[in-house]
DSSP file (Angstrom, degrees, kcal/mol; ACC not computed):
  #  RESIDUE AA STRUCTURE BP1 BP2  ACC     N-H-->O    O-->H-N    N-H-->O    O-->H-N    TCO  KAPPA ALPHA  PHI   PSI    X-CA   Y-CA   Z-CA
    1    1 A X              0   0    0      0, 0.0     2,-0.1     0, 0.0     3,-0.1   0.000 360.0 360.0 360.0 128.7   -0.4  -16.0    2.3
    2    2 A X        -     0   0    0      1,-0.1     2,-0.2     2,-0.0    42,-0.0  -0.414 360.0-106.9 -72.3 143.8    3.0  -16.9    3.8
    3    3 A X        -     0   0    0      1,-0.1    -1,-0.1    -2,-0.1    42,-0.1  -0.518  26.8-166.5 -70.2 134.8    4.2  -14.8    6.7
    4    4 A X        -     0   0    0     40,-0.3    -1,-0.1    -2,-0.2    41,-0.1   0.363  47.0 -96.8-105.5   3.1    7.0  -12.5    5.6
    5    5 A X        -     0   0    0     39,-0.3    -1,-0.2     2,-0.1     2,-0.1   0.195  42.4 -73.8  94.8 144.2    8.2  -11.6    9.1
    6    6 A X        -     0   0    0      1,-0.1     2,-0.4    -3,-0.1    40,-0.2  -0.382  46.4-127.4 -71.9 150.1    7.5   -8.7   11.3
    7    7 A X        +     0   0    0     38,-2.0     2,-0.3    -2,-0.1     5,-0.1  -0.782  30.6 172.1-101.5 143.5    9.1   -5.4   10.5
    8    8 A X        +     0   0    0     -2,-0.4     2,-0.1     2,-0.1    39,-0.0  -0.901  32.7  53.2-140.0 169.6   11.1   -3.3   12.9
    9    9 A X  S    S-     0   0    0     -2,-0.3     3,-0.4     0, 0.0     2,-0.1  -0.388  89.3 -26.2  97.7-176.6   13.2   -0.2   12.8
   10   10 A X  S    S+     0   0    0      1,-0.2    -2,-0.1    -2,-0.1     4,-0.0  -0.328 119.4  13.4 -74.2 153.4   12.6    3.3   11.6
   11   11 A X    >>  +     0   0    0      1,-0.1     4,-1.2     3,-0.1     3,-0.9   0.906  67.2 171.7  50.7  53.5   10.1    4.2    8.9
   12   12 A X  H 3> S+     0   0    0     -3,-0.4     4,-2.3     1,-0.3     3,-0.2   0.846  71.9  64.4 -61.4 -34.9    8.4    0.9    8.9
   13   13 A X  H 3> S+     0   0    0      1,-0.2     4,-2.4     2,-0.2    -1,-0.3   0.844  99.3  53.8 -60.1 -31.7    5.7    2.2    6.6
   14   14 A X  H <> S+     0   0    0     -3,-0.9     4,-2.5     2,-0.2    -1,-0.2   0.883 107.1  51.2 -68.3 -38.0    8.3    2.6    3.9
   15   15 A X  H  X S+     0   0    0     -4,-1.2     4,-2.4     2,-0.2    -2,-0.2   0.894 109.8  50.1 -64.7 -39.6    9.3   -1.0    4.3
   16   16 A X  H  X S+     0   0    0     -4,-2.3     4,-2.7     2,-0.2     5,-0.3   0.940 110.5  49.3 -63.4 -46.5    5.7   -2.0    3.9
   17   17 A X  H  X S+     0   0    0     -4,-2.4     4,-2.7     1,-0.2    -2,-0.2   0.913 111.1  50.7 -58.4 -42.8    5.4    0.0    0.8
   18   18 A X  H  X S+     0   0    0     -4,-2.5     4,-2.2     2,-0.2    -1,-0.2   0.915 112.1  46.2 -61.8 -43.8    8.6   -1.6   -0.6
   19   19 A X  H  X S+     0   0    0     -4,-2.4     4,-1.8     2,-0.2    -2,-0.2   0.915 115.3  44.6 -68.8 -42.3    7.3   -5.1    0.1
   20   20 A X  H  X S+     0   0    0     -4,-2.7     4,-2.0     2,-0.2    -2,-0.2   0.913 112.2  53.6 -68.4 -40.5    3.9   -4.6   -1.4
   21   21 A X  H  X S+     0   0    0     -4,-2.7     4,-2.6    -5,-0.3    -2,-0.2   0.912 108.4  50.0 -57.5 -43.6    5.4   -2.8   -4.4
   22   22 A X  H  X S+     0   0    0     -4,-2.2     4,-2.2     1,-0.2     6,-0.2   0.882 108.8  51.9 -63.2 -38.6    7.7   -5.8   -5.0
   23   23 A X  H  X>S+     0   0    0     -4,-1.8     6,-1.8     2,-0.2     5,-1.1   0.833 110.5  48.8 -68.8 -31.6    4.7   -8.1   -4.8
   24   24 A X  H ><5S+     0   0    0     -4,-2.0     3,-0.9     4,-0.2    -2,-0.2   0.939 112.7  47.2 -69.4 -47.3    2.9   -6.0   -7.4
   25   25 A X  H 3<5S+     0   0    0     -4,-2.6    -2,-0.2     1,-0.3    -1,-0.2   0.834 109.9  53.2 -64.7 -32.6    5.9   -5.9   -9.7
   26   26 A X  H 3<5S-     0   0    0     -4,-2.2    -1,-0.3    -5,-0.2    -2,-0.2   0.636 115.7-115.1 -77.9 -12.4    6.4   -9.7   -9.4
   27   27 A X  T <<5S+     0   0    0     -3,-0.9     3,-0.2    -4,-0.5    -3,-0.2   0.414  84.2 121.1  93.6  -2.5    2.8  -10.3  -10.4
   28   28 A X  S   <S+     0   0    0     -5,-1.1     2,-0.6     1,-0.3    -4,-0.2   0.901  84.4  39.5 -59.9 -39.3    1.8  -11.8   -7.0
   29   29 A X  S    S-     0   0    0     -6,-1.8    -2,-0.3    -9,-0.1    -1,-0.3  -0.946  93.6-156.5-108.9 108.8   -0.8   -8.9   -6.9
   30   30 A X    >   -     0   0    0     -2,-0.6     3,-2.3    -3,-0.2    45,-0.4  -0.434  31.8 -78.9 -85.2 157.3   -2.1   -8.6  -10.4
   31   31 A X  T 3  S+     0   0    0      1,-0.3    45,-0.2    -2,-0.1    46,-0.2  -0.305 120.1  16.1 -54.1 132.3   -3.7   -5.4  -11.9
   32   32 A X  T 3  S+     0   0    0     43,-2.7    -1,-0.3     1,-0.3     2,-0.2   0.223  95.6 130.7  87.6 -14.0   -7.3   -5.1  -10.7
   33   33 A X    <   -     0   0    0     -3,-2.3    42,-2.4    43,-0.1    -1,-0.3  -0.474  62.4-113.7 -75.3 142.3   -6.8   -7.6   -7.9
   34   34 A X  B     -A   74   0A   0     40,-0.2    40,-0.3    -2,-0.2     2,-0.1  -0.518  28.2-128.2 -71.9 140.0   -7.9   -6.7   -4.4
   35   35 A X        -     0   0    0     38,-2.8    38,-0.1    -2,-0.2     3,-0.1  -0.486  36.7 -87.9 -78.7 157.5   -5.2   -6.3   -1.8
   36   36 A X        -     0   0    0     -2,-0.1    37,-0.2     1,-0.1    -1,-0.1  -0.297  59.4 -88.9 -58.6 155.4   -5.4   -8.1    1.4
   37   37 A X     >  -     0   0    0      1,-0.1     4,-2.4    -3,-0.1     5,-0.2  -0.166  33.2-109.6 -63.8 162.0   -7.4   -6.2    4.1
   38   38 A X  H  > S+     0   0    0      1,-0.2     4,-2.6     2,-0.2     5,-0.2   0.902 121.2  55.1 -58.4 -40.4   -5.6   -3.7    6.3
   39   39 A X  H  > S+     0   0    0      1,-0.2     4,-2.2     2,-0.2    -1,-0.2   0.907 107.9  48.4 -60.4 -42.2   -6.2   -6.2    9.2
   40   40 A X  H  > S+     0   0    0      1,-0.2     4,-2.7     2,-0.2    -1,-0.2   0.916 112.2  48.3 -64.6 -42.5   -4.5   -9.0    7.3
   41   41 A X  H  X S+     0   0    0     -4,-2.4     4,-2.6     2,-0.2     5,-0.2   0.867 108.5  55.1 -66.5 -35.3   -1.6   -6.8    6.4
   42   42 A X  H  X>S+     0   0    0     -4,-2.6     4,-1.8    -5,-0.2     5,-1.3   0.937 111.6  43.8 -60.1 -46.4   -1.3   -5.7   10.1
   43   43 A X  H  <5S+     0   0    0     -4,-2.2    -2,-0.2     2,-0.2    -1,-0.2   0.920 113.8  51.1 -64.3 -43.5   -1.1   -9.4   11.2
   44   44 A X  H  <5S+     0   0    0     -4,-2.7   -39,-0.3     1,-0.2   -40,-0.3   0.918 121.9  30.4 -61.7 -44.4    1.4  -10.2    8.4
   45   45 A X  H  <5S-     0   0    0     -4,-2.6   -38,-2.0    -5,-0.1    -1,-0.2   0.564 101.8-126.7 -94.6  -9.7    3.8   -7.4    9.2
   46   46 A X  T  <5 +     0   0    0     -4,-1.8     2,-0.3    -5,-0.2    -3,-0.2   0.892  67.5 119.5  67.7  39.8    3.1   -7.2   12.9
   47   47 A X      < -     0   0    0     -5,-1.3    -1,-0.2    -6,-0.2    -2,-0.1  -0.803  67.7 -86.6-131.3 171.3    2.3   -3.5   12.9
   48   48 A X     >  -     0   0    0     -2,-0.3     4,-1.7     1,-0.1     3,-0.5  -0.376  39.4-111.9 -76.1 157.8   -0.5   -1.1   13.7
   49   49 A X  H  > S+     0   0    0      1,-0.2     4,-2.8     2,-0.2     5,-0.2   0.863 116.1  58.7 -59.0 -39.0   -3.2   -0.3   11.2
   50   50 A X  H  > S+     0   0    0      1,-0.2     4,-2.3     2,-0.2    -1,-0.2   0.880 104.3  51.6 -60.2 -37.5   -2.0    3.3   10.9
   51   51 A X  H  > S+     0   0    0     -3,-0.5     4,-2.0     2,-0.2    -1,-0.2   0.913 110.4  48.0 -66.0 -42.8    1.4    2.1    9.8
   52   52 A X  H  X S+     0   0    0     -4,-1.7     4,-2.6     1,-0.2     5,-0.2   0.932 110.8  52.0 -61.7 -45.7   -0.1   -0.1    7.1
   53   53 A X  H  X S+     0   0    0     -4,-2.8     4,-2.4     1,-0.2    -2,-0.2   0.897 108.1  51.0 -59.5 -41.5   -2.3    2.8    5.9
   54   54 A X  H  X S+     0   0    0     -4,-2.3     4,-1.5     2,-0.2    -1,-0.2   0.914 111.2  48.4 -62.9 -41.9    0.8    5.1    5.6
   55   55 A X  H  X S+     0   0    0     -4,-2.0     4,-1.3     1,-0.2    -2,-0.2   0.909 113.1  46.6 -63.9 -42.4    2.6    2.5    3.5
   56   56 A X  H  X S+     0   0    0     -4,-2.6     4,-2.0     1,-0.2    -1,-0.2   0.840 106.3  59.6 -69.5 -32.4   -0.4    1.9    1.3
   57   57 A X  H  X S+     0   0    0     -4,-2.4     4,-2.5    -5,-0.2    -1,-0.2   0.876 101.0  55.7 -62.6 -36.9   -0.9    5.7    0.9
   58   58 A X  H  X S+     0   0    0     -4,-1.5     4,-1.5     1,-0.2    -1,-0.2   0.927 109.1  46.5 -59.1 -44.7    2.7    5.9   -0.6
   59   59 A X  H  <>S+     0   0    0     -4,-1.3     5,-2.3     2,-0.2     6,-1.1   0.827 109.6  53.9 -70.5 -31.4    1.7    3.3   -3.2
   60   60 A X  H ><5S+     0   0    0     -4,-2.0     3,-1.2     4,-0.2    -1,-0.2   0.922 107.8  50.5 -65.7 -43.2   -1.6    5.2   -4.0
   61   61 A X  H 3<5S+     0   0    0     -4,-2.5    -2,-0.2     1,-0.3    -1,-0.2   0.832 108.3  53.1 -63.9 -30.9    0.4    8.4   -4.6
   62   62 A X  T 3<5S-     0   0    0     -4,-1.5    -1,-0.3    -5,-0.2    -2,-0.2   0.586 116.9-117.1 -78.0 -10.0    2.7    6.4   -6.9
   63   63 A X  T < 5S+     0   0    0     -3,-1.2    -3,-0.2    -4,-0.4    17,-0.1   0.579  86.0 114.0  85.5   9.6   -0.3    5.2   -8.8
   64   64 A X  S   <S+     0   0    0     -5,-2.3    12,-2.9    -6,-0.2     2,-0.3   0.767  76.7  36.9 -83.3 -25.8    0.2    1.6   -8.0
   65   65 A X  E     -B   75   0A   0     -6,-1.1     2,-0.4    10,-0.3    10,-0.2  -0.909  63.0-164.1-125.0 152.3   -3.0    1.2   -5.9
   66   66 A X  E     -B   74   0A   0      8,-2.5     8,-2.8    -2,-0.3     2,-0.5  -0.983  18.2-133.2-130.2 146.6   -6.5    2.7   -6.1
   67   67 A X  E     -B   73   0A   0     -2,-0.4     2,-0.6     6,-0.2     6,-0.2  -0.881  14.3-162.0-101.0 126.9   -9.1    2.8   -3.4
   68   68 A X  E >>  -B   72   0A   0      4,-3.1     3,-2.6    -2,-0.5     4,-1.8  -0.937  31.6-111.4-107.2 116.8  -12.5    1.7   -4.3
   69   69 A X  T 34 S+     0   0    0     -2,-0.6    51,-0.0     1,-0.3    50,-0.0  -0.177  98.5   1.5 -52.0 135.1  -15.1    2.9   -1.8
   70   70 A X  T 34 S+     0   0    0      1,-0.1    -1,-0.3     0, 0.0    -3,-0.0   0.454 127.9  69.4  66.0   3.8  -16.6    0.0    0.2
   71   71 A X  T <4 S-     0   0    0     -3,-2.6     2,-0.2     1,-0.3    -2,-0.2   0.581  92.9-133.8-121.1 -20.2  -14.4   -2.4   -1.7
   72   72 A X  E  <  - B   0  68A   0     -4,-1.8    -4,-3.1   -38,-0.1     2,-0.3  -0.577  45.7 -27.5  97.9-163.4  -10.9   -1.7   -0.4
   73   73 A X  E     - B   0  67A   0     -6,-0.2   -38,-2.8    -2,-0.2     2,-0.3  -0.699  55.3-174.0 -96.1 144.1   -7.7   -1.2   -2.3
   74   74 A X  E     -AB  34  66A   0     -8,-2.8    -8,-2.5    -2,-0.3     2,-0.3  -0.931  35.5 -97.7-130.8 155.7   -6.9   -2.7   -5.6
   75   75 A X  E     - B   0  65A   0    -42,-2.4   -43,-2.7   -45,-0.4   -10,-0.3  -0.591  52.1-107.4 -70.4 131.4   -3.8   -2.9   -7.8
   76   76 A X        -     0   0    0    -12,-2.9     2,-0.1    -2,-0.3   -43,-0.1  -0.365  31.5-131.2 -64.5 136.1   -4.2   -0.2  -10.4
   77   77 A X    >   -     0   0    0    -46,-0.2     3,-1.8     1,-0.1    -1,-0.1  -0.458  38.2 -80.3 -81.0 159.5   -4.9   -1.4  -13.9
   78   78 A X  T 3  S+     0   0    0      1,-0.3    -1,-0.1    -2,-0.1     3,-0.1  -0.354 120.1  21.5 -56.9 137.0   -2.9   -0.2  -16.8
   79   79 A X  T 3  S+     0   0    0      1,-0.3    -1,-0.3    -3,-0.1     2,-0.2   0.609  82.3 159.8  79.1  10.9   -4.2    3.1  -18.0
   80   80 A X    <   -     0   0    0     -3,-1.8    -1,-0.3   -17,-0.1    -4,-0.0  -0.491  50.9-103.7 -64.7 132.4   -5.8    3.9  -14.6
   81   81 A X        -     0   0    0     -2,-0.2    -1,-0.1     1,-0.1   -18,-0.0  -0.266  21.8-143.1 -58.4 144.6   -6.4    7.7  -14.5
   82   82 A X        +     0   0    0     -3,-0.1     2,-0.8     2,-0.1    -1,-0.1   0.385  67.8 108.4 -92.8   4.6   -3.8    9.4  -12.3
   83   83 A X        -     0   0    0      4,-0.0     2,-0.2     3,-0.0    -2,-0.1  -0.736  56.8-159.3 -84.3 115.5   -6.3   12.0  -10.9
   84   84 A X    >>  -     0   0    0     -2,-0.8     4,-1.8     1,-0.1     3,-0.7  -0.563  28.8-109.1 -94.6 159.2   -6.9   11.0   -7.3
   85   85 A X  H 3> S+     0   0    0      1,-0.3     4,-2.5     2,-0.2     5,-0.2   0.870 118.4  55.4 -55.9 -41.1   -9.9   12.1   -5.2
   86   86 A X  H 3> S+     0   0    0      1,-0.2     4,-2.5     2,-0.2    -1,-0.3   0.869 107.0  51.4 -62.7 -33.7   -7.8   14.5   -3.1
   87   87 A X  H <> S+     0   0    0     -3,-0.7     4,-2.5     2,-0.2    -1,-0.2   0.874 108.6  51.2 -68.3 -36.4   -6.6   16.2   -6.2
   88   88 A X  H  X S+     0   0    0     -4,-1.8     4,-2.2     2,-0.2    -2,-0.2   0.921 112.2  46.2 -64.8 -44.3  -10.2   16.6   -7.4
   89   89 A X  H  X S+     0   0    0     -4,-2.5     4,-2.3     2,-0.2     5,-0.2   0.927 113.5  48.6 -64.5 -45.2  -11.2   18.2   -4.0
   90   90 A X  H  X S+     0   0    0     -4,-2.5     4,-2.8     1,-0.2    -2,-0.2   0.904 111.4  50.2 -62.3 -41.4   -8.1   20.5   -4.0
   91   91 A X  H  X S+     0   0    0     -4,-2.5     4,-2.5     2,-0.2    -1,-0.2   0.902 109.7  50.9 -64.0 -41.1   -8.9   21.6   -7.6
   92   92 A X  H  X S+     0   0    0     -4,-2.2     4,-2.0     2,-0.2    -2,-0.2   0.930 114.3  43.3 -62.5 -45.6  -12.5   22.3   -6.7
   93   93 A X  H  X S+     0   0    0     -4,-2.3     4,-2.2     2,-0.2    -2,-0.2   0.903 112.2  53.7 -66.2 -41.1  -11.5   24.4   -3.7
   94   94 A X  H  X S+     0   0    0     -4,-2.8     4,-2.7     1,-0.2    -2,-0.2   0.917 110.2  47.3 -59.6 -44.3   -8.7   26.1   -5.7
   95   95 A X  H  X S+     0   0    0     -4,-2.5     4,-2.6     1,-0.2     6,-0.3   0.885 109.5  53.2 -65.3 -38.6  -11.2   27.1   -8.4
   96   96 A X  H  <>S+     0   0    0     -4,-2.0     6,-1.8     2,-0.2     5,-1.4   0.875 111.9  46.5 -63.5 -36.6  -13.6   28.4   -5.8
   97   97 A X  H ><5S+     0   0    0     -4,-2.2     3,-0.9     4,-0.2    -2,-0.2   0.940 114.0  46.5 -69.5 -47.9  -10.9   30.6   -4.4
   98   98 A X  H 3<5S+     0   0    0     -4,-2.7    -2,-0.2     1,-0.3    -1,-0.2   0.860 111.8  51.5 -63.5 -36.0   -9.7   31.9   -7.8
   99   99 A X  T 3<5S-     0   0    0     -4,-2.6    -1,-0.3    -5,-0.2    -2,-0.2   0.603 115.4-115.6 -77.6 -10.7  -13.3   32.6   -8.8
  100  100 A X  T < 5S+     0   0    0     -3,-0.9     3,-0.5    -4,-0.5    -3,-0.2   0.487  84.0 121.1  89.0   2.1  -13.9   34.6   -5.6
  101  101 A X  S   <S+     0   0    0     -5,-1.4     2,-0.5     1,-0.3    -4,-0.2   0.815  86.4  36.1 -67.0 -28.4  -16.6   32.2   -4.3
  102  102 A X  S    S-     0   0    0     -6,-1.8    -1,-0.3    -9,-0.1    -2,-0.2  -0.825  93.6-165.8-119.8  88.2  -14.3   31.8   -1.3
  103  103 A X    >   -     0   0    0     -2,-0.5     3,-2.4    -3,-0.5    45,-0.3  -0.204  37.9 -68.8 -73.0 165.8  -12.8   35.3   -0.9
  104  104 A X  T 3  S+     0   0    0      1,-0.3    45,-0.2    47,-0.1    -1,-0.2  -0.269 124.7  21.8 -53.6 134.6   -9.8   36.0    1.3
  105  105 A X  T 3  S+     0   0    0     43,-2.9    -1,-0.3     1,-0.3    44,-0.1   0.203  92.6 130.6  90.8 -15.4  -10.6   35.6    5.0
  106  106 A X    <   -     0   0    0     -3,-2.4    42,-2.6    43,-0.1     2,-0.4  -0.389  64.4-110.3 -71.0 148.0  -13.5   33.2    4.3
  107  107 A X  B     -C  147   0B   0     40,-0.2    40,-0.3    -3,-0.1     2,-0.2  -0.643  29.3-125.7 -78.9 133.1  -13.7   30.0    6.1
  108  108 A X        -     0   0    0     38,-2.9    38,-0.4    -2,-0.4     3,-0.1  -0.511  42.2 -86.8 -71.7 143.4  -13.1   26.9    4.0
  109  109 A X        -     0   0    0     -2,-0.2    -1,-0.1     1,-0.1    37,-0.1  -0.213  56.9 -99.6 -50.5 143.6  -15.9   24.4    4.2
  110  110 A X     >  -     0   0    0      1,-0.1     4,-2.5    -3,-0.1     5,-0.2  -0.108  26.7-108.0 -64.4 163.5  -15.3   22.0    7.1
  111  111 A X  H  > S+     0   0    0      1,-0.2     4,-2.7     2,-0.2     5,-0.2   0.902 121.4  53.6 -57.3 -41.3  -13.8   18.6    6.7
  112  112 A X  H  > S+     0   0    0      2,-0.2     4,-2.1     1,-0.2    -1,-0.2   0.910 109.1  47.7 -62.3 -42.8  -17.2   17.1    7.4
  113  113 A X  H  > S+     0   0    0      1,-0.2     4,-2.7     2,-0.2    -1,-0.2   0.922 114.1  46.7 -64.1 -44.2  -18.9   19.1    4.7
  114  114 A X  H  X S+     0   0    0     -4,-2.5     4,-2.3     1,-0.2     6,-0.2   0.876 109.3  55.0 -66.7 -37.2  -16.2   18.2    2.2
  115  115 A X  H  X>S+     0   0    0     -4,-2.7     5,-1.6    -5,-0.2     4,-0.8   0.924 112.9  42.2 -60.8 -43.9  -16.4   14.6    3.1
  116  116 A X  H  <5S+     0   0    0     -4,-2.1     3,-0.4     3,-0.2    -2,-0.2   0.929 113.9  51.2 -69.2 -44.2  -20.1   14.5    2.4
  117  117 A X  H  <5S+     0   0    0     -4,-2.7    -2,-0.2     1,-0.2    -1,-0.2   0.889 124.7  26.9 -61.1 -40.2  -19.9   16.6   -0.8
  118  118 A X  H  <5S-     0   0    0     -4,-2.3    -1,-0.2    -5,-0.2    -2,-0.2   0.370 100.5-125.1-105.7   3.9  -17.2   14.4   -2.3
  119  119 A X  T  <5 +     0   0    0     -4,-0.8     2,-0.3    -3,-0.4    -3,-0.2   0.957  63.6 145.1  48.1  56.9  -18.0   11.1   -0.5
  120  120 A X      < -     0   0    0     -5,-1.6    -1,-0.2    -6,-0.2    -2,-0.1  -0.819  52.3-104.8-124.6 160.0  -14.4   11.0    0.7
  121  121 A X     >  -     0   0    0     -2,-0.3     4,-2.3    -3,-0.1     5,-0.2  -0.339  34.5-109.8 -76.9 163.8  -12.6    9.8    3.8
  122  122 A X  H  > S+     0   0    0      1,-0.2     4,-2.7     2,-0.2     5,-0.2   0.893 120.3  54.6 -60.6 -40.0  -11.2   12.2    6.3
  123  123 A X  H  > S+     0   0    0      2,-0.2     4,-2.1     1,-0.2    -1,-0.2   0.909 107.7  49.0 -61.3 -43.1   -7.7   11.3    5.2
  124  124 A X  H  > S+     0   0    0      2,-0.2     4,-2.0     1,-0.2    -1,-0.2   0.923 112.4  47.4 -63.6 -45.1   -8.5   12.2    1.6
  125  125 A X  H  X S+     0   0    0     -4,-2.3     4,-2.4     1,-0.2    -2,-0.2   0.914 111.8  50.7 -63.1 -42.4  -10.0   15.6    2.6
  126  126 A X  H  X S+     0   0    0     -4,-2.7     4,-2.3     1,-0.2    -1,-0.2   0.863 107.1  54.2 -65.2 -34.4   -7.1   16.3    4.8
  127  127 A X  H  X S+     0   0    0     -4,-2.1     4,-1.9     2,-0.2    -1,-0.2   0.933 109.4  48.2 -61.6 -44.9   -4.7   15.5    1.9
  128  128 A X  H  X S+     0   0    0     -4,-2.0     4,-1.7     1,-0.2    -2,-0.2   0.921 112.8  47.3 -62.0 -44.7   -6.5   18.0   -0.3
  129  129 A X  H  X S+     0   0    0     -4,-2.4     4,-2.1     1,-0.2    -1,-0.2   0.864 108.6  55.2 -66.3 -35.6   -6.4   20.7    2.4
  130  130 A X  H  X S+     0   0    0     -4,-2.3     4,-2.5     2,-0.2    -1,-0.2   0.876 104.7  54.2 -64.4 -37.1   -2.7   20.0    3.0
  131  131 A X  H  X S+     0   0    0     -4,-1.9     4,-1.8     1,-0.2    -1,-0.2   0.937 110.1  46.3 -60.3 -46.7   -2.1   20.6   -0.7
  132  132 A X  H  <>S+     0   0    0     -4,-1.7     5,-2.4     1,-0.2     6,-1.0   0.845 110.8  52.8 -67.3 -33.5   -3.8   24.0   -0.5
  133  133 A X  H ><5S+     0   0    0     -4,-2.1     3,-1.1     1,-0.2    -1,-0.2   0.924 109.0  49.3 -65.8 -43.3   -1.9   24.9    2.6
  134  134 A X  H 3<5S+     0   0    0     -4,-2.5    -2,-0.2     1,-0.3    -1,-0.2   0.849 109.0  53.3 -63.1 -33.2    1.4   24.1    0.9
  135  135 A X  T 3<5S-     0   0    0     -4,-1.8    -1,-0.3    -5,-0.2    -2,-0.2   0.568 115.0-119.4 -77.8  -8.1    0.4   26.3   -2.0
  136  136 A X  T < 5S+     0   0    0     -3,-1.1    -3,-0.2    -4,-0.4    -2,-0.1   0.677  82.9 115.7  79.8  17.6   -0.3   29.1    0.4
  137  137 A X  S   <S+     0   0    0     -5,-2.4    12,-2.7     1,-0.2     2,-0.3   0.782  77.9  21.4 -89.5 -28.8   -4.0   29.4   -0.5
  138  138 A X  E     -D  148   0B   0     -6,-1.0     2,-0.3    10,-0.3    -2,-0.2  -0.938  62.5-160.0-135.9 158.9   -5.4   28.4    2.9
  139  139 A X  E     -D  147   0B   0      8,-2.3     8,-2.9    -2,-0.3     2,-0.4  -0.993  20.0-124.0-138.7 146.4   -4.2   28.3    6.5
  140  140 A X  E     -D  146   0B   0     -2,-0.3     2,-0.6     6,-0.2     6,-0.3  -0.719  12.7-159.6 -90.6 137.8   -5.4   26.4    9.5
  141  141 A X  E >>  -D  145   0B   0      4,-3.5     3,-3.2    -2,-0.4     4,-1.3  -0.958  36.2-111.7-114.5 108.6   -6.4   28.3   12.7
  142  142 A X  T 34 S+     0   0    0     -2,-0.6     4,-0.0     1,-0.3    -2,-0.0  -0.086  96.6   0.9 -48.0 123.7   -6.3   25.7   15.5
  143  143 A X  T 34 S+     0   0    0      1,-0.1    -1,-0.3     0, 0.0    -3,-0.0   0.373 126.4  69.0  81.4  -4.9   -9.8   25.0   16.8
  144  144 A X  T <4 S-     0   0    0     -3,-3.2     2,-0.3     1,-0.4    -2,-0.2   0.555  97.1-117.7-120.6 -13.4  -11.5   27.3   14.3
  145  145 A X  E  <  - D   0 141B   0     -4,-1.3    -4,-3.5   -38,-0.1    -1,-0.4  -0.743  44.1 -45.7 111.6-161.2  -11.0   25.7   10.9
  146  146 A X  E     - D   0 140B   0    -38,-0.4   -38,-2.9    -2,-0.3     2,-0.3  -0.892  48.9-161.2-116.8 146.5   -9.2   26.7    7.8
  147  147 A X  E     -CD 107 139B   0     -8,-2.9    -8,-2.3    -2,-0.4     2,-0.3  -0.933  24.0-107.7-130.4 149.7   -9.4   30.1    6.1
  148  148 A X  E     - D   0 138B   0    -42,-2.6   -43,-2.9    -2,-0.3   -10,-0.3  -0.562  33.5-144.4 -74.8 133.3   -8.6   31.5    2.7
  149  149 A X        -     0   0    0    -12,-2.7     2,-0.2    -2,-0.3   -43,-0.1  -0.399  40.0 -70.8 -87.5 172.9   -5.4   33.6    2.5
  150  150 A X        -     0   0    0     -2,-0.1     2,-0.5   -46,-0.1    -1,-0.1  -0.481  50.8-168.3 -67.5 129.9   -5.1   36.6    0.3
  151  151 A X        -     0   0    0     -2,-0.2     2,-0.6   -54,-0.1   -47,-0.1  -0.980   4.1-161.5-124.4 119.4   -4.9   35.6   -3.3
  152  152 A X     >  -     0   0    0     -2,-0.5     4,-2.6     1,-0.1     3,-0.1  -0.887   8.9-160.1-106.6 116.1   -3.8   38.2   -5.8
  153  153 A X  T  4 S+     0   0    0     -2,-0.6    -1,-0.1     1,-0.2   -55,-0.0   0.821  91.4  55.6 -61.7 -31.4   -4.7   37.4   -9.5
  154  154 A X  T  4 S+     0   0    0      1,-0.2    -1,-0.2    -3,-0.1    -2,-0.0   0.915 120.8  24.2 -69.6 -43.6   -2.1   39.9  -10.7
  155  155 A X  T  4 S+     0   0    0     -3,-0.1     2,-0.2     2,-0.1    -2,-0.2   0.668  99.6  96.3-101.4 -17.7    0.9   38.5   -8.8
  156  156 A X     <  -     0   0    0     -4,-2.6     2,-0.1     1,-0.1    -5,-0.0  -0.518  68.1-132.5 -78.6 138.7    0.0   34.9   -8.3
  157  157 A X        -     0   0    0     -2,-0.2     2,-0.9     1,-0.1    -2,-0.1  -0.433  42.3 -84.4 -76.6 162.0    1.2   32.3  -10.7
  158  158 A X              0   0    0      1,-0.2    -1,-0.1    -2,-0.1    -5,-0.0  -0.596 360.0 360.0 -70.2 108.4   -1.3   29.7  -12.0
  159  159 A X              0   0    0     -2,-0.9    -1,-0.2   -65,-0.1   -65,-0.0   0.455 360.0 360.0 -82.5 360.0   -1.2   27.2   -9.2
């Protein structure tokens, strides 16, 4: 793979996403093909692994990439389902809250418990929890975990 030059400036992860997106659109990375490893992309772009991960996460959210456990990231094939693991975790927790299995004030299962239950990475679990925080269903208490907020069936819209 030819070196494309190190990236500098603000929001480097966006530049990485742009470059990988262009390579997908040009056909250099074909549907179903494995992406180079994070380490290879770090060397290619001259950035830290976290920066590469942020850039690739953007493309996963756009549906251009999928992560296959123990296999890495691949270019999404045509017709790949758009339901991501974090959405599945968030939906499961949302339903548990709505059904009353996790009543207001209850502690949400820990990240470790959710990781084991869904065989998901810490980042994926945190994405799911962030969705619920944005929806106002849970709140984080520093050092104590996350807790269910009051959810009123009468006044709440279907989230």
